[in-house]
N, C-alpha and C positions, 0 to 999 in steps of 0.2 A: 904752939898752930892758928892762932888768927894773926898771927908775923905771915904763916908763910903760906895762908888764902892772899892774903892779901898782897904780896912778893908778888905769888901769880896771876894770880889779876890783876895786876900791875903793870906785868910782863907784858899781858894778853894785850889791855890798854895802850900799851907803850906800841906791840906787832902792831895793835890792828890796823895801830892810826895812825903809820910807816907808812903800810900797806897802803889806807885811802887815799895819803897824802901825796903817794907816787900815784894816784889810778886819778884824781882828781886833777892833777898839774899834765898828766898824759892829754885828757877828755879835755883839759883848756887849750890844749899842744894839738890837738886832732883841729879842735872850732876855728881855731886861730887860721887854721892851713885850706880848712875851704870857707875861706869868706870871700875868696871868688865864686864871680857871677855866675852860674855853667849854660849853657845855651844848649835847648837840648828839643826836640821835638817833639811829639804828645804820637799816642798808636792813629791815633784819630785825623792826626794833620798830615799825617807821612802817608796813610788810606787814601788819603783827598789828593793830594798833590797824581798820587798812582791813579784815579781811581777819573781824573781829568784827565790827564794826561791819556791813559788811553780812550775818554770820551773824546778825546778830536782824533786822535790813527782814527776810529772810525766814525768819523763825520765827516772826514779829509778822505777813507777809501769811499764811505757811498756815492759823496757828490765828484771824485773823481769816474766812477762806476756810470753813473750819472750820467755823464760827461760822452763818455764809453756807448753809453749807448743812445743818445741826441747824435750823436757823430757815425752811428751805422745805421742807424735807419735813413739817416737825410744820403749818407755815398749809396743806399736803400731804392730810395725812393727816388738818387739823381741817374742810376743804371737801370731805373723801369718807365721813369723817361725820353728814355737815351733808347729802352729797347721798342716803344711803346714810335719811338719820330724815326728807329729807322726800318719797322714793316709799315709804318705808314708810305716808308721812299721806296719799299721795293713796293704796297699792291701799287701803289703812282705805275712803278720804275713798270711793274707788270701788264699793270694794263692801258699805258700810254704803249707800249711792244706791242700790244692786240690788238689798239689802236691806227694802231700803226698800219699795220698788216692790210685792217680790212681797210681802211684808206688806201691805199695803194690796189686792192681790189677793185675795189668799187672806180677809182680815179683810169684803171686798166681797164671798164666795161664802154666808158664813155667816149 
């Protein structure tokens, strides 16, 4: 009976050693395949790049809006000055016209 136990024990050890041997050889094979350096970026690096691009686009947008605002103010200022000059010319013209009429009437009385 002891022989039967030892035979079954030997079969078990032999079978387990074969399965372990095949497992260890496959593990070594996988380790050899993965020895190439992998280049990867962490999630935080990806977020940092996206955030930097977003910040740049926002800064550019604000800069362009500020330029547009300055252009509009400059145009409004020049338009306002042009209107003032035109009003001054109209006033001078109306004053000159009234003055010309009075000069004519004054000259006629002399």
